[in-house]
VMD Tcl script that builds the backbone (N, CA, C; Angstrom):
set m [mol new atoms 489]
animate dup $m
set s [atomselect $m all]
$s set {name element resname resid chain x y z} {
  {N N MET 1 A -70.294 -23.542 33.014}
  {CA C MET 1 A -70.458 -22.983 34.831}
  {C C MET 1 A -71.722 -22.539 35.505}
  {N N GLY 2 A -71.766 -21.283 34.573}
  {CA C GLY 2 A -72.974 -20.786 35.344}
  {C C GLY 2 A -74.114 -22.038 35.852}
  {N N ALA 3 A -75.453 -23.012 34.197}
  {CA C ALA 3 A -75.714 -22.999 34.961}
  {C C ALA 3 A -75.014 -24.584 35.364}
  {N N LEU 4 A -74.601 -25.199 35.626}
  {CA C LEU 4 A -74.028 -26.211 36.664}
  {C C LEU 4 A -74.047 -25.421 38.014}
  {N N ALA 5 A -73.553 -24.682 37.835}
  {CA C ALA 5 A -73.940 -24.100 39.939}
  {C C ALA 5 A -75.034 -24.229 39.407}
  {N N ALA 6 A -75.723 -23.221 39.118}
  {CA C ALA 6 A -77.572 -23.545 39.268}
  {C C ALA 6 A -78.315 -24.545 40.100}
  {N N LEU 7 A -77.840 -25.223 38.730}
  {CA C LEU 7 A -78.511 -27.094 39.241}
  {C C LEU 7 A -77.978 -27.480 40.832}
  {N N THR 8 A -77.359 -26.821 41.788}
  {CA C THR 8 A -76.666 -26.999 42.526}
  {C C THR 8 A -78.310 -26.972 43.716}
  {N N VAL 9 A -79.005 -26.217 43.280}
  {CA C VAL 9 A -80.016 -25.916 44.393}
  {C C VAL 9 A -80.888 -26.929 44.093}
  {N N VAL 10 A -80.883 -28.067 43.350}
  {CA C VAL 10 A -82.160 -29.746 43.570}
  {C C VAL 10 A -80.732 -30.223 44.795}
  {N N ASP 11 A -79.908 -30.392 43.608}
  {CA C ASP 11 A -78.765 -31.542 45.069}
  {C C ASP 11 A -78.415 -30.533 46.769}
  {N N ALA 12 A -78.830 -29.695 46.792}
  {CA C ALA 12 A -77.990 -28.993 48.160}
  {C C ALA 12 A -79.667 -29.205 48.991}
  {N N LEU 13 A -80.925 -29.046 48.208}
  {CA C LEU 13 A -81.851 -28.850 48.046}
  {C C LEU 13 A -82.676 -30.880 49.470}
  {N N ASP 14 A -81.731 -31.766 49.411}
  {CA C ASP 14 A -81.671 -33.018 49.727}
  {C C ASP 14 A -81.661 -32.560 50.961}
  {N N GLU 15 A -80.642 -32.105 51.842}
  {CA C GLU 15 A -80.305 -32.073 52.531}
  {C C GLU 15 A -82.367 -32.041 53.752}
  {N N TYR 16 A -83.632 -31.317 52.334}
  {CA C TYR 16 A -84.260 -30.736 53.692}
  {C C TYR 16 A -85.622 -31.789 53.318}
  {N N LEU 17 A -85.121 -32.574 53.235}
  {CA C LEU 17 A -86.004 -34.027 51.725}
  {C C LEU 17 A -87.402 -34.745 53.153}
  {N N PRO 18 A -85.994 -34.315 54.754}
  {CA C PRO 18 A -87.118 -35.030 55.326}
  {C C PRO 18 A -88.289 -34.258 56.197}
  {N N LEU 19 A -87.999 -33.011 56.012}
  {CA C LEU 19 A -88.365 -31.886 56.246}
  {C C LEU 19 A -89.617 -31.161 55.960}
  {N N LEU 20 A -89.188 -31.378 54.053}
  {CA C LEU 20 A -90.843 -31.176 53.144}
  {C C LEU 20 A -91.456 -32.690 53.649}
  {N N ALA 21 A -91.506 -33.884 53.702}
  {CA C ALA 21 A -91.912 -35.541 53.575}
  {C C ALA 21 A -92.671 -35.010 54.990}
  {N N ARG 22 A -92.381 -34.352 56.139}
  {CA C ARG 22 A -93.477 -34.142 56.885}
  {C C ARG 22 A -94.126 -34.120 56.776}
  {N N ALA 23 A -93.527 -32.923 56.411}
  {CA C ALA 23 A -94.670 -31.355 55.795}
  {C C ALA 23 A -95.712 -31.841 55.068}
  {N N THR 24 A -95.645 -32.669 54.571}
  {CA C THR 24 A -96.638 -33.538 53.870}
  {C C THR 24 A -97.609 -33.834 54.631}
  {N N GLY 25 A -97.076 -34.339 55.478}
  {CA C GLY 25 A -98.331 -34.915 56.516}
  {C C GLY 25 A -97.558 -36.580 56.331}
  {N N ALA 26 A -97.594 -36.648 55.967}
  {CA C ALA 26 A -96.556 -38.211 56.216}
  {C C ALA 26 A -96.786 -38.545 57.542}
  {N N ALA 27 A -96.776 -39.622 57.742}
  {CA C ALA 27 A -96.863 -40.374 59.321}
  {C C ALA 27 A -95.344 -40.828 59.297}
  {N N ASP 28 A -94.669 -40.976 60.527}
  {CA C ASP 28 A -93.300 -41.029 60.976}
  {C C ASP 28 A -92.848 -41.625 60.185}
  {N N TRP 29 A -93.428 -42.884 59.737}
  {CA C TRP 29 A -92.877 -44.308 59.108}
  {C C TRP 29 A -92.291 -44.230 58.125}
  {N N ALA 30 A -93.222 -43.843 57.844}
  {CA C ALA 30 A -93.400 -42.940 55.956}
  {C C ALA 30 A -92.419 -41.899 55.700}
  {N N VAL 31 A -91.791 -41.002 56.450}
  {CA C VAL 31 A -91.209 -40.338 55.797}
  {C C VAL 31 A -89.385 -40.614 55.612}
  {N N ALA 32 A -88.878 -41.652 55.618}
  {CA C ALA 32 A -87.849 -42.222 55.158}
  {C C ALA 32 A -87.826 -42.678 53.756}
  {N N PRO 33 A -89.536 -43.687 53.463}
  {CA C PRO 33 A -89.137 -44.419 52.533}
  {C C PRO 33 A -90.048 -43.470 51.802}
  {N N LEU 34 A -89.980 -41.850 51.586}
  {CA C LEU 34 A -90.957 -40.819 50.432}
  {C C LEU 34 A -89.016 -39.899 50.624}
  {N N VAL 35 A -88.136 -40.115 51.083}
  {CA C VAL 35 A -86.846 -39.895 51.179}
  {C C VAL 35 A -86.538 -40.387 50.337}
  {N N VAL 36 A -86.154 -42.306 50.154}
  {CA C VAL 36 A -85.685 -42.599 49.504}
  {C C VAL 36 A -86.079 -43.576 47.892}
  {N N LEU 37 A -87.418 -42.625 48.331}
  {CA C LEU 37 A -88.507 -42.680 46.619}
  {C C LEU 37 A -87.890 -41.843 45.719}
  {N N VAL 38 A -86.683 -40.476 46.742}
  {CA C VAL 38 A -86.624 -39.308 45.833}
  {C C VAL 38 A -85.066 -39.502 45.485}
  {N N SER 39 A -84.755 -40.272 46.466}
  {CA C SER 39 A -82.908 -40.924 46.444}
  {C C SER 39 A -83.148 -41.754 44.860}
  {N N ALA 40 A -84.166 -42.014 44.792}
  {CA C ALA 40 A -84.053 -43.755 43.542}
  {C C ALA 40 A -84.086 -42.775 42.237}
  {N N GLY 41 A -85.329 -41.342 42.727}
  {CA C GLY 41 A -85.631 -40.950 41.577}
  {C C GLY 41 A -83.992 -40.218 40.684}
  {N N THR 42 A -83.422 -39.566 41.875}
  {CA C THR 42 A -82.245 -38.469 41.699}
  {C C THR 42 A -81.152 -39.949 41.323}
  {N N ALA 43 A -81.701 -41.346 41.477}
  {CA C ALA 43 A -79.776 -42.149 40.541}
  {C C ALA 43 A -80.957 -42.530 39.583}
  {N N LEU 44 A -81.793 -42.403 39.536}
  {CA C LEU 44 A -82.541 -43.102 38.078}
  {C C LEU 44 A -82.218 -41.688 36.707}
  {N N GLY 45 A -82.066 -40.303 36.848}
  {CA C GLY 45 A -81.670 -39.539 36.231}
  {C C GLY 45 A -79.902 -40.355 36.635}
  {N N GLN 46 A -79.727 -39.835 37.141}
  {CA C GLN 46 A -78.184 -40.128 36.785}
  {C C GLN 46 A -77.336 -41.032 36.057}
  {N N TRP 47 A -78.540 -41.791 36.272}
  {CA C TRP 47 A -78.287 -43.570 35.134}
  {C C TRP 47 A -78.570 -43.015 33.615}
  {N N CYS 48 A -79.673 -41.962 33.664}
  {CA C CYS 48 A -80.044 -42.019 32.450}
  {C C CYS 48 A -79.203 -40.577 31.824}
  {N N ALA 49 A -77.690 -40.663 32.068}
  {CA C ALA 49 A -77.150 -39.235 31.993}
  {C C ALA 49 A -76.483 -39.701 30.936}
  {N N GLY 50 A -76.803 -38.732 29.728}
  {CA C GLY 50 A -75.958 -38.873 28.893}
  {C C GLY 50 A -76.732 -39.501 26.848}
  {N N ARG 51 A -78.192 -39.759 27.792}
  {CA C ARG 51 A -79.243 -39.424 26.784}
  {C C ARG 51 A -79.623 -38.901 26.311}
  {N N GLY 52 A -80.663 -38.878 24.948}
  {CA C GLY 52 A -81.336 -37.463 25.277}
  {C C GLY 52 A -80.797 -37.036 25.458}
  {N N THR 53 A -80.064 -36.270 25.535}
  {CA C THR 53 A -79.459 -34.466 26.153}
  {C C THR 53 A -79.791 -33.733 25.633}
  {N N ARG 54 A -80.279 -33.850 23.980}
  {CA C ARG 54 A -81.352 -32.444 22.964}
  {C C ARG 54 A -81.974 -32.212 23.594}
  {N N TRP 55 A -82.288 -33.424 24.670}
  {CA C TRP 55 A -84.379 -32.264 25.688}
  {C C TRP 55 A -83.788 -32.012 26.110}
  {N N THR 56 A -82.442 -30.921 26.893}
  {CA C THR 56 A -81.943 -31.540 28.332}
  {C C THR 56 A -82.992 -30.908 28.930}
  {N N GLY 57 A -83.025 -29.012 28.373}
  {CA C GLY 57 A -83.631 -28.308 29.323}
  {C C GLY 57 A -85.508 -27.880 29.402}
  {N N PRO 58 A -85.730 -28.597 28.099}
  {CA C PRO 58 A -87.237 -28.804 28.359}
  {C C PRO 58 A -87.698 -29.817 29.325}
  {N N ILE 59 A -86.716 -30.644 29.374}
  {CA C ILE 59 A -87.039 -32.264 30.582}
  {C C ILE 59 A -87.104 -31.243 32.366}
  {N N LEU 60 A -85.412 -30.331 32.412}
  {CA C LEU 60 A -85.625 -30.327 33.772}
  {C C LEU 60 A -86.548 -29.029 33.400}
  {N N CYS 61 A -87.389 -28.332 32.864}
  {CA C CYS 61 A -88.400 -28.125 32.518}
  {C C CYS 61 A -88.888 -28.296 33.643}
  {N N ALA 62 A -89.828 -29.155 32.894}
  {CA C ALA 62 A -90.603 -30.204 33.263}
  {C C ALA 62 A -90.872 -30.648 34.910}
  {N N GLY 63 A -89.342 -30.811 35.151}
  {CA C GLY 63 A -88.838 -31.524 35.951}
  {C C GLY 63 A -89.013 -30.988 37.745}
  {N N VAL 64 A -88.730 -29.619 37.315}
  {CA C VAL 64 A -89.135 -28.213 37.947}
  {C C VAL 64 A -90.097 -28.466 38.388}
  {N N LEU 65 A -91.323 -27.619 37.394}
  {CA C LEU 65 A -92.583 -28.044 37.356}
  {C C LEU 65 A -93.197 -29.416 38.244}
  {N N LEU 66 A -92.333 -30.409 37.820}
  {CA C LEU 66 A -92.907 -31.140 39.151}
  {C C LEU 66 A -92.767 -31.355 40.666}
  {N N LEU 67 A -91.193 -30.756 40.378}
  {CA C LEU 67 A -90.696 -30.432 41.452}
  {C C LEU 67 A -91.962 -29.785 42.605}
  {N N VAL 68 A -91.954 -28.725 41.822}
  {CA C VAL 68 A -92.485 -27.626 42.586}
  {C C VAL 68 A -94.218 -28.303 42.932}
  {N N ALA 69 A -95.010 -28.791 42.203}
  {CA C ALA 69 A -96.411 -29.258 42.215}
  {C C ALA 69 A -96.249 -30.015 43.238}
  {N N GLY 70 A -95.268 -30.878 43.429}
  {CA C GLY 70 A -94.978 -31.743 44.458}
  {C C GLY 70 A -95.745 -31.631 46.340}
  {N N ALA 71 A -93.997 -30.622 46.049}
  {CA C ALA 71 A -93.687 -30.028 47.355}
  {C C ALA 71 A -95.058 -29.086 47.996}
  {N N LEU 72 A -95.840 -28.207 46.633}
  {CA C LEU 72 A -96.739 -27.111 47.762}
  {C C LEU 72 A -97.785 -27.839 47.149}
  {N N SER 73 A -98.336 -29.110 47.425}
  {CA C SER 73 A -99.037 -29.770 47.351}
  {C C SER 73 A -99.007 -30.407 48.411}
  {N N GLY 74 A -98.786 -30.513 49.495}
  {CA C GLY 74 A -98.414 -30.560 50.597}
  {C C GLY 74 A -98.977 -32.218 51.874}
  {N N HIS 75 A -99.114 -33.301 49.942}
  {CA C HIS 75 A -100.337 -34.384 50.003}
  {C C HIS 75 A -98.179 -35.514 50.328}
  {N N PRO 76 A -98.350 -36.856 51.206}
  {CA C PRO 76 A -97.825 -37.651 50.442}
  {C C PRO 76 A -97.299 -38.062 49.358}
  {N N ALA 77 A -98.244 -38.013 48.361}
  {CA C ALA 77 A -98.065 -39.257 47.092}
  {C C ALA 77 A -97.399 -37.660 45.796}
  {N N GLY 78 A -97.147 -35.928 46.720}
  {CA C GLY 78 A -96.416 -35.265 45.474}
  {C C GLY 78 A -95.046 -35.596 45.778}
  {N N MET 79 A -94.380 -35.919 46.848}
  {CA C MET 79 A -93.301 -37.084 46.623}
  {C C MET 79 A -92.193 -37.969 45.266}
  {N N VAL 80 A -93.818 -38.010 44.604}
  {CA C VAL 80 A -93.988 -38.409 43.134}
  {C C VAL 80 A -92.554 -37.808 42.786}
  {N N GLY 81 A -93.787 -35.861 42.601}
  {CA C GLY 81 A -92.963 -35.169 41.855}
  {C C GLY 81 A -92.329 -34.781 42.136}
  {N N VAL 82 A -91.794 -34.740 43.105}
  {CA C VAL 82 A -90.239 -34.438 43.944}
  {C C VAL 82 A -89.188 -35.354 43.145}
  {N N ALA 83 A -89.909 -36.766 43.566}
  {CA C ALA 83 A -88.610 -37.038 42.761}
  {C C ALA 83 A -88.198 -36.459 41.471}
  {N N ALA 84 A -89.588 -36.997 40.816}
  {CA C ALA 84 A -89.709 -36.946 39.718}
  {C C ALA 84 A -88.246 -35.083 39.258}
  {N N GLY 85 A -88.674 -33.930 40.145}
  {CA C GLY 85 A -87.948 -33.833 39.994}
  {C C GLY 85 A -86.453 -33.346 40.253}
  {N N PHE 86 A -86.085 -33.971 41.095}
  {CA C PHE 86 A -84.844 -34.633 41.529}
  {C C PHE 86 A -83.818 -35.503 40.774}
  {N N GLY 87 A -84.420 -36.691 40.263}
  {CA C GLY 87 A -84.188 -37.128 38.696}
  {C C GLY 87 A -84.156 -36.191 37.172}
  {N N ALA 88 A -85.032 -34.851 37.445}
  {CA C ALA 88 A -84.317 -34.287 36.450}
  {C C ALA 88 A -83.177 -33.086 36.640}
  {N N GLY 89 A -83.252 -33.117 37.641}
  {CA C GLY 89 A -81.975 -32.143 37.815}
  {C C GLY 89 A -80.620 -32.707 38.430}
  {N N ALA 90 A -80.875 -34.139 38.181}
  {CA C ALA 90 A -79.802 -34.829 38.692}
  {C C ALA 90 A -78.774 -35.356 36.435}
  {N N TRP 91 A -80.146 -35.274 36.472}
  {CA C TRP 91 A -79.718 -35.982 34.990}
  {C C TRP 91 A -79.251 -34.377 34.680}
  {N N ALA 92 A -79.570 -33.235 34.293}
  {CA C ALA 92 A -79.498 -32.294 33.617}
  {C C ALA 92 A -78.122 -31.960 34.272}
  {N N ALA 93 A -78.058 -32.373 35.483}
  {CA C ALA 93 A -76.256 -31.304 36.520}
  {C C ALA 93 A -75.641 -32.445 35.400}
  {N N VAL 94 A -75.510 -33.989 35.050}
  {CA C VAL 94 A -74.662 -34.610 34.445}
  {C C VAL 94 A -74.619 -34.459 33.190}
  {N N ALA 95 A -76.069 -33.707 32.561}
  {CA C ALA 95 A -75.824 -33.571 31.073}
  {C C ALA 95 A -74.672 -32.167 30.585}
  {N N VAL 96 A -74.940 -31.319 31.244}
  {CA C VAL 96 A -73.752 -29.736 31.947}
  {C C VAL 96 A -73.082 -30.188 31.543}
  {N N GLU 97 A -72.553 -30.941 32.820}
  {CA C GLU 97 A -71.447 -31.050 33.145}
  {C C GLU 97 A -70.243 -31.197 32.356}
  {N N ASN 98 A -70.871 -32.450 31.350}
  {CA C ASN 98 A -71.039 -33.915 30.524}
  {C C ASN 98 A -69.627 -32.908 29.700}
  {N N ARG 99 A -70.991 -31.917 28.635}
  {CA C ARG 99 A -70.969 -30.597 27.919}
  {C C ARG 99 A -69.968 -29.857 28.360}
  {N N MET 100 A -69.804 -29.746 29.486}
  {CA C MET 100 A -68.470 -28.210 30.279}
  {C C MET 100 A -67.285 -29.300 30.067}
  {N N HIS 101 A -67.069 -30.673 29.853}
  {CA C HIS 101 A -65.925 -31.153 30.335}
  {C C HIS 101 A -65.750 -30.995 28.454}
  {N N GLU 102 A -66.660 -32.220 27.830}
  {CA C GLU 102 A -66.120 -31.378 25.406}
  {C C GLU 102 A -65.824 -30.463 25.362}
  {N N GLN 103 A -66.459 -29.340 26.151}
  {CA C GLN 103 A -65.806 -28.064 25.819}
  {C C GLN 103 A -64.784 -26.657 25.411}
  {N N VAL 104 A -63.707 -27.541 26.574}
  {CA C VAL 104 A -62.443 -27.172 27.564}
  {C C VAL 104 A -61.708 -27.920 27.479}
  {N N SER 105 A -60.266 -27.386 26.457}
  {CA C SER 105 A -59.315 -28.086 26.333}
  {C C SER 105 A -58.807 -28.880 27.822}
  {N N SER 106 A -58.229 -30.249 27.438}
  {CA C SER 106 A -57.971 -30.509 28.229}
  {C C SER 106 A -57.026 -29.554 29.658}
  {N N ARG 107 A -56.095 -29.012 28.398}
  {CA C ARG 107 A -54.909 -27.581 28.981}
  {C C ARG 107 A -55.372 -27.138 30.189}
  {N N VAL 108 A -57.150 -27.303 29.766}
  {CA C VAL 108 A -57.654 -26.058 30.980}
  {C C VAL 108 A -58.783 -26.522 32.165}
  {N N ARG 109 A -58.827 -27.602 31.568}
  {CA C ARG 109 A -60.120 -28.888 31.643}
  {C C ARG 109 A -59.659 -28.528 33.620}
  {N N ALA 110 A -59.224 -28.726 34.199}
  {CA C ALA 110 A -58.631 -29.241 35.651}
  {C C ALA 110 A -59.430 -27.668 36.323}
  {N N THR 111 A -58.491 -26.817 35.818}
  {CA C THR 111 A -59.126 -25.135 36.848}
  {C C THR 111 A -60.411 -25.258 35.947}
  {N N VAL 112 A -60.878 -25.189 35.044}
  {CA C VAL 112 A -62.335 -24.803 34.894}
  {C C VAL 112 A -63.040 -26.091 35.288}
  {N N ALA 113 A -63.212 -26.710 36.129}
  {CA C ALA 113 A -63.624 -28.251 36.518}
  {C C ALA 113 A -64.032 -27.600 38.695}
  {N N SER 114 A -62.617 -27.134 38.641}
  {CA C SER 114 A -62.868 -26.753 40.252}
  {C C SER 114 A -62.963 -24.824 40.033}
  {N N LEU 115 A -63.208 -24.364 39.356}
  {CA C LEU 115 A -63.724 -23.210 39.422}
  {C C LEU 115 A -65.395 -23.262 39.654}
  {N N ALA 116 A -65.743 -24.414 38.601}
  {CA C ALA 116 A -67.260 -24.958 38.331}
  {C C ALA 116 A -67.632 -25.250 39.699}
  {N N GLU 117 A -66.346 -26.604 40.111}
  {CA C GLU 117 A -66.883 -26.646 41.169}
  {C C GLU 117 A -66.704 -25.862 43.650}
  {N N ALA 118 A -66.090 -24.815 42.440}
  {CA C ALA 118 A -66.637 -24.151 43.920}
  {C C ALA 118 A -67.971 -23.248 43.470}
  {N N GLY 119 A -68.182 -22.580 41.941}
  {CA C GLY 119 A -69.465 -21.328 41.841}
  {C C GLY 119 A -70.654 -22.554 42.883}
  {N N ARG 120 A -70.076 -24.129 42.981}
  {CA C ARG 120 A -70.994 -24.891 43.307}
  {C C ARG 120 A -71.312 -25.782 44.741}
  {N N SER 121 A -70.083 -25.129 45.454}
  {CA C SER 121 A -70.697 -24.411 46.623}
  {C C SER 121 A -70.309 -24.008 47.487}
  {N N VAL 122 A -70.593 -22.470 46.559}
  {CA C VAL 122 A -70.590 -21.031 46.711}
  {C C VAL 122 A -72.670 -21.318 46.958}
  {N N VAL 123 A -72.440 -21.911 45.798}
  {CA C VAL 123 A -74.105 -22.059 45.622}
  {C C VAL 123 A -74.967 -23.064 46.369}
  {N N ALA 124 A -73.889 -24.210 46.937}
  {CA C ALA 124 A -75.204 -24.351 48.170}
  {C C ALA 124 A -74.671 -24.000 49.294}
  {N N LEU 125 A -73.999 -23.307 49.826}
  {CA C LEU 125 A -73.796 -22.750 51.154}
  {C C LEU 125 A -75.013 -21.537 50.834}
  {N N LEU 126 A -75.791 -20.635 49.673}
  {CA C LEU 126 A -77.028 -19.814 49.559}
  {C C LEU 126 A -77.974 -19.868 49.888}
  {N N VAL 127 A -78.330 -21.926 49.231}
  {CA C VAL 127 A -79.400 -22.004 49.378}
  {C C VAL 127 A -79.180 -22.633 50.615}
  {N N TYR 128 A -78.286 -23.103 52.344}
  {CA C TYR 128 A -78.834 -23.643 53.125}
  {C C TYR 128 A -79.211 -22.096 54.089}
  {N N ALA 129 A -78.043 -20.548 54.005}
  {CA C ALA 129 A -78.063 -19.908 54.161}
  {C C ALA 129 A -80.305 -19.180 53.917}
  {N N ALA 130 A -80.759 -19.593 52.391}
  {CA C ALA 130 A -81.642 -19.377 52.095}
  {C C ALA 130 A -83.176 -19.827 52.831}
  {N N TYR 131 A -82.649 -21.226 53.104}
  {CA C TYR 131 A -83.862 -22.046 53.652}
  {C C TYR 131 A -84.022 -22.026 55.336}
  {N N GLY 132 A -82.396 -21.377 56.087}
  {CA C GLY 132 A -82.328 -21.258 57.207}
  {C C GLY 132 A -83.505 -20.163 57.429}
  {N N THR 133 A -82.896 -18.600 56.204}
  {CA C THR 133 A -84.096 -17.922 56.632}
  {C C THR 133 A -85.116 -17.838 56.995}
  {N N GLY 134 A -85.044 -18.533 54.957}
  {CA C GLY 134 A -87.167 -18.287 54.505}
  {C C GLY 134 A -87.858 -19.844 55.944}
  {N N ALA 135 A -86.820 -20.536 56.902}
  {CA C ALA 135 A -87.713 -21.010 57.227}
  {C C ALA 135 A -88.380 -20.749 58.673}
  {N N LEU 136 A -88.527 -19.346 58.840}
  {CA C LEU 136 A -88.681 -18.231 60.181}
  {C C LEU 136 A -89.948 -17.821 58.976}
  {N N TRP 137 A -90.616 -17.601 58.163}
  {CA C TRP 137 A -91.696 -17.389 57.191}
  {C C TRP 137 A -92.567 -18.709 56.574}
  {N N ALA 138 A -91.509 -19.633 56.294}
  {CA C ALA 138 A -92.704 -20.875 55.471}
  {C C ALA 138 A -91.800 -21.817 55.938}
  {N N GLY 139 A -93.161 -22.991 55.025}
  {CA C GLY 139 A -93.150 -24.099 55.510}
  {C C GLY 139 A -92.197 -24.951 54.305}
  {N N PRO 140 A -91.060 -25.613 54.685}
  {CA C PRO 140 A -90.824 -26.543 53.674}
  {C C PRO 140 A -91.102 -26.466 51.836}
  {N N GLY 141 A -92.369 -26.350 51.567}
  {CA C GLY 141 A -92.723 -26.737 50.656}
  {C C GLY 141 A -92.771 -25.148 49.219}
  {N N LEU 142 A -93.418 -24.484 50.931}
  {CA C LEU 142 A -92.851 -22.795 49.847}
  {C C LEU 142 A -91.462 -22.667 49.609}
  {N N LEU 143 A -90.438 -23.042 50.519}
  {CA C LEU 143 A -88.877 -23.348 50.540}
  {C C LEU 143 A -88.851 -23.217 49.565}
  {N N PHE 144 A -89.271 -24.848 48.979}
  {CA C PHE 144 A -88.710 -26.126 48.144}
  {C C PHE 144 A -88.835 -25.509 46.283}
  {N N ALA 145 A -90.464 -24.573 46.768}
  {CA C ALA 145 A -90.809 -24.054 45.710}
  {C C ALA 145 A -90.218 -23.121 44.760}
  {N N LEU 146 A -89.855 -22.083 46.441}
  {CA C LEU 146 A -89.112 -20.490 46.046}
  {C C LEU 146 A -87.900 -20.850 45.283}
  {N N LEU 147 A -87.041 -21.699 45.892}
  {CA C LEU 147 A -85.096 -21.751 45.740}
  {C C LEU 147 A -85.327 -23.012 44.271}
  {N N VAL 148 A -86.005 -23.284 43.426}
  {CA C VAL 148 A -85.546 -24.055 42.437}
  {C C VAL 148 A -86.149 -23.240 41.336}
  {N N VAL 149 A -86.660 -22.405 41.359}
  {CA C VAL 149 A -87.090 -20.843 40.345}
  {C C VAL 149 A -85.588 -21.757 40.085}
  {N N PRO 150 A -84.421 -21.052 39.741}
  {CA C PRO 150 A -83.324 -20.312 39.292}
  {C C PRO 150 A -83.309 -21.620 38.317}
  {N N CYS 151 A -83.328 -22.647 38.496}
  {CA C CYS 151 A -83.168 -23.829 37.794}
  {C C CYS 151 A -84.353 -23.866 36.715}
  {N N LEU 152 A -85.356 -23.284 36.582}
  {CA C LEU 152 A -86.109 -23.374 35.680}
  {C C LEU 152 A -85.914 -22.496 34.487}
  {N N ALA 153 A -85.145 -21.783 35.483}
  {CA C ALA 153 A -84.383 -20.426 34.056}
  {C C ALA 153 A -83.303 -21.444 33.686}
  {N N VAL 154 A -82.713 -21.695 34.491}
  {CA C VAL 154 A -81.792 -23.062 33.293}
  {C C VAL 154 A -81.358 -23.427 32.875}
  {N N GLY 155 A -83.748 -23.642 32.409}
  {CA C GLY 155 A -84.293 -24.875 31.641}
  {C C GLY 155 A -84.187 -24.130 30.697}
  {N N VAL 156 A -85.057 -23.476 30.645}
  {CA C VAL 156 A -85.195 -22.301 29.680}
  {C C VAL 156 A -84.316 -21.687 28.468}
  {N N TRP 157 A -83.151 -20.911 29.784}
  {CA C TRP 157 A -81.664 -20.901 28.531}
  {C C TRP 157 A -81.172 -22.277 28.121}
  {N N LEU 158 A -81.366 -23.278 28.549}
  {CA C LEU 158 A -80.943 -24.698 27.745}
  {C C LEU 158 A -81.384 -24.985 26.801}
  {N N SER 159 A -82.263 -25.033 27.157}
  {CA C SER 159 A -84.037 -25.163 25.790}
  {C C SER 159 A -83.592 -23.728 24.230}
  {N N VAL 160 A -83.623 -22.391 24.818}
  {CA C VAL 160 A -83.286 -21.614 24.258}
  {C C VAL 160 A -81.879 -21.956 23.484}
  {N N TRP 161 A -80.742 -22.742 23.588}
  {CA C TRP 161 A -79.414 -22.462 23.240}
  {C C TRP 161 A -78.498 -24.699 22.611}
  {N N ARG 162 A -79.704 -25.168 23.228}
  {CA C ARG 162 A -79.604 -26.341 22.547}
  {C C ARG 162 A -79.047 -27.120 23.557}
  {N N LEU 163 A -78.070 -26.937 24.746}
  {CA C LEU 163 A -77.307 -27.612 25.481}
  {C C LEU 163 A -78.081 -28.478 26.360}
}
mol reanalyze $m
mol bondsrecalc $m
mol representation Tube
mol addrep $m
């Protein structure tokens, strides 16, 4: 459940994609297509869910690194890395959630799923608070990079435990 909650960071950062796109120096007219690019990456990641799940950890780590590089690039082309990171995050979240459902008996599945969702909500609120507070001192690129670091730890953990 903790891994699933930590992966909510990427999903919660979706709210701030237009700010990140604009911070890359993209023209006003290009912000919406860049956000759609990231949404397409997320959709692709969700579509790929269930495939190659033994590689969840390494792919998540690579996705986080691409997201960090793209966010810190300061260039509109960096949004491709952000899209890849969002796709890897979405794919990993679905894989982890499916694994959770497989490991839990049907008698307690609804309770465990509810607790996992509560954890995701708490993490999302923490991300919003951290982003809002951090925006006083840092730009969107740095905030995205810093906030996805926990997902890198999840990727390493998934790699070690082969989940």
